[in-house]
C-alpha positions as a LaTeX table, in Angstrom:
\begin{tabular}{lrrr}
\hline
Residue & $x$ (\AA) & $y$ (\AA) & $z$ (\AA) \\
\hline
Unk1 & 0.00 & 0.00 & 0.00 \\
Unk2 & 1.54 & 3.31 & $-1.04$ \\
Unk3 & 0.66 & 6.41 & 0.92 \\
Unk4 & $-0.58$ & 9.60 & $-0.67$ \\
Unk5 & 1.32 & 12.85 & $-0.59$ \\
Unk6 & $-0.06$ & 16.25 & $-1.56$ \\
Unk7 & 1.76 & 19.40 & $-2.56$ \\
Unk8 & $-0.19$ & 22.61 & $-2.16$ \\
Unk9 & 1.30 & 25.40 & $-4.24$ \\
Unk10 & 0.33 & 28.46 & $-2.30$ \\
Unk11 & 1.32 & 31.98 & $-1.37$ \\
Unk12 & 1.32 & 34.03 & 1.79 \\
Unk13 & $-1.82$ & 35.92 & 2.74 \\
Unk14 & $-3.97$ & 33.95 & 0.31 \\
Unk15 & $-7.36$ & 33.12 & 1.80 \\
Unk16 & $-8.13$ & 30.63 & $-0.98$ \\
Unk17 & $-4.89$ & 28.82 & $-0.16$ \\
Unk18 & $-5.78$ & 28.63 & 3.52 \\
Unk19 & $-9.30$ & 27.46 & 2.67 \\
Unk20 & $-7.97$ & 24.68 & 0.44 \\
Unk21 & $-5.54$ & 23.49 & 3.10 \\
Unk22 & $-8.28$ & 23.39 & 5.75 \\
Unk23 & $-10.64$ & 21.53 & 3.41 \\
Unk24 & $-7.92$ & 19.00 & 2.60 \\
Unk25 & $-7.12$ & 18.43 & 6.27 \\
Unk26 & $-10.70$ & 17.22 & 6.83 \\
Unk27 & $-9.79$ & 14.09 & 4.84 \\
Unk28 & $-7.34$ & 13.06 & 7.61 \\
Unk29 & $-10.20$ & 11.52 & 9.58 \\
Unk30 & $-10.55$ & 8.77 & 6.95 \\
Unk31 & $-7.21$ & 8.74 & 5.09 \\
Unk32 & $-3.51$ & 8.77 & 5.84 \\
Unk33 & $-1.51$ & 11.26 & 3.78 \\
Unk34 & 1.07 & 14.00 & 4.05 \\
Unk35 & 0.86 & 17.60 & 2.85 \\
Unk36 & 3.68 & 19.88 & 1.81 \\
Unk37 & 2.91 & 23.57 & 1.34 \\
Unk38 & 5.18 & 25.42 & $-1.09$ \\
Unk39 & 5.09 & 29.19 & $-1.49$ \\
Unk40 & 5.29 & 29.85 & $-5.23$ \\
Unk41 & 6.64 & 33.34 & $-4.63$ \\
Unk42 & 9.91 & 31.82 & $-3.38$ \\
Unk43 & 10.70 & 30.38 & $-6.84$ \\
Unk44 & 10.48 & 32.27 & $-10.14$ \\
Unk45 & 9.81 & 29.06 & $-12.09$ \\
Unk46 & 6.84 & 28.24 & $-9.85$ \\
Unk47 & 5.47 & 31.77 & $-10.23$ \\
Unk48 & 5.70 & 31.38 & $-13.99$ \\
Unk49 & 3.94 & 27.99 & $-13.86$ \\
Unk50 & 1.23 & 28.58 & $-11.24$ \\
Unk51 & 0.92 & 32.36 & $-10.69$ \\
Unk52 & $-2.74$ & 33.00 & $-11.49$ \\
Unk53 & $-3.85$ & 29.43 & $-10.64$ \\
Unk54 & $-2.85$ & 29.49 & $-6.96$ \\
Unk55 & $-3.77$ & 27.57 & $-4.93$ \\
Unk56 & $-2.90$ & 24.45 & $-6.88$ \\
Unk57 & $-3.15$ & 20.97 & $-5.36$ \\
Unk58 & $-0.97$ & 18.20 & $-6.72$ \\
Unk59 & $-1.16$ & 14.57 & $-5.62$ \\
Unk60 & 1.75 & 12.11 & $-5.62$ \\
Unk61 & 2.28 & 8.45 & $-4.89$ \\
Unk62 & 5.65 & 6.77 & $-4.57$ \\
Unk63 & 7.01 & 5.71 & $-7.94$ \\
Unk64 & 4.30 & 7.52 & $-9.90$ \\
Unk65 & 4.18 & 10.92 & $-11.57$ \\
Unk66 & 2.53 & 13.85 & $-9.82$ \\
Unk67 & $-1.04$ & 14.70 & $-10.84$ \\
Unk68 & $-2.59$ & 18.15 & $-10.66$ \\
Unk69 & $-5.95$ & 17.63 & $-8.95$ \\
Unk70 & $-7.43$ & 21.12 & $-8.71$ \\
Unk71 & $-6.84$ & 24.83 & $-8.37$ \\
Unk72 & $-8.66$ & 27.76 & $-6.71$ \\
Unk73 & $-10.99$ & 25.47 & $-4.72$ \\
Unk74 & $-10.66$ & 21.91 & $-3.44$ \\
Unk75 & $-12.27$ & 19.43 & $-5.83$ \\
Unk76 & $-13.63$ & 16.95 & $-3.28$ \\
Unk77 & $-14.47$ & 14.31 & $-5.89$ \\
Unk78 & $-10.97$ & 14.37 & $-7.43$ \\
Unk79 & $-9.25$ & 14.26 & $-4.04$ \\
Unk80 & $-11.44$ & 11.33 & $-2.92$ \\
Unk81 & $-10.69$ & 9.43 & $-6.14$ \\
Unk82 & $-6.98$ & 10.06 & $-5.69$ \\
Unk83 & $-7.02$ & 8.92 & $-2.07$ \\
Unk84 & $-9.00$ & 5.77 & $-2.86$ \\
Unk85 & $-6.51$ & 4.83 & $-5.60$ \\
Unk86 & $-3.67$ & 5.06 & $-3.11$ \\
Unk87 & $-5.18$ & 2.44 & $-0.77$ \\
\hline
\end{tabular}
């Protein structure tokens, strides 16, 4: 069983970013996963890639490529599908 890992591309003082993180954390009651929050403003390449899309949620599993799941708001259906695939 491989565990799920999420990367939340975010920025400081972004209420949508905070909202997405809080919504994602609600899944901890049923699923085991880790979350890494990365501030896009710390990396010019990330700003170029994600600037107007922030927050962006990416899911990863060991040995598999990362998958962009949603941006702006948490897509509950996509996150659930991703978490169920990782069990």
